[in-house]
N, C-alpha and C positions, 0 to 999 in steps of 0.2 A: 553281694552276700547273699548266700542260698538261704532258703527259708528254713532249713535245717538249723541254722544258726541264730534263730531269732526267737526271743522271749516275746510271746503273743498273748497267751491267757492272762486275763485281769487278775485271777488268783495268784498266779506267780508274780506278776508285777507287785500287787499288794503285800505278798509275803516277803519280798526281797525288801520292798521301801520300808515296811513297819519293822521288820525284825534284823536286818543285817547292818553293818557298818558301812559309812560312807566318808567321801573325800570331797572337798569343795575347793574351788578357786574362783576366779572372777567370771568364767565362762560355763562352767560345767559343775554339776553335783552327780558324783557318781557312786552308787550302792553297789555292792559287791558281795558275792558268796561263793564257795565251793560248789560244784556239781557233781553229778555220778557220771556225766557224758566223757567222751574223749576229745572234748573240743569246747571252745567258749561258745556262749550264747550272748546276745546283745538284745537290749531292749531300748527304744529311743522314745523319749518324750519331749514334745516342743509344745508349750502351753498357748493358749489362745491370746495371751496378752502380748506374745511375739509379734502376731500380725495375722493377716488373713490367711486362707488355706494355701494359696499360691507360696507366700512368704515361709509358712510353716514347713511345706514340702521342700522348699529351696534348702532350707536349714538341715532337714532331715536327710537330703541327698548329700549334703556336705559330711555331715556326721558319718554316714555310710562309707564315703571316701576315705576319711580319717580311720575308721575302723578296720577297712581293707588294707590300708598302708601298715596299720599296726599289727594286724594279724599274721603278715608275712615275718615279723621279727620275732613274735613269742606266742607259744600256745600253752595255756596254762589250766584248763578244765574249771573255768570258772563262769558264773552267770553275773553280767553287768546290766544295770538299768542307768543309761545317760539322760540326764534332764538338762536341757539348755537354759541358761540364765538369760535374763533380759538384756545384761550388759554386753553380752555376746555379739548382739546385732550390730554395734559399732565397729567391730573388729574385722579385719581382712582374714581370707582363708589362712594365710600364712601364721598369722597371730593365732588363730584358732587351733592349728597343728601344733604349734608350740606349747600353748596351754594344755592341750589334750596329751602330748607326749610327757609334759611335766607331772600331770596328775596320774597318769598312767606308770610312771615310775615310782612314784609315792606308793601306790598301791602294790607294786612288786616288791617294794621293799618290806612292806608290812607282811607280806606271805613269805617272804625268805627269812624274816625273823622268827616266825613260829617254828 
């Protein structure tokens, strides 16, 4: 994932989390909103309750891999903040992939309804 496609600034994170709609499942909470760019941007958050820095970075890499797989199938000019839930620790990568695809498809349906 290129740096261009990342939401980094704290102000942007806070704005998206505090003002935008979200979808939740057992593994993820995803906040989303339209952006003015010609590409999607993603922000990833893995809390300290998940584990130490090594564990958190492992899950961030897994989420980036899920995002890369997702971006090949759909581009929609939105910002996403992906927060990993504690229950995701017990799941395999395949289960995380299924959960991610399900939640992204519900988000896609919300935008297609508008």
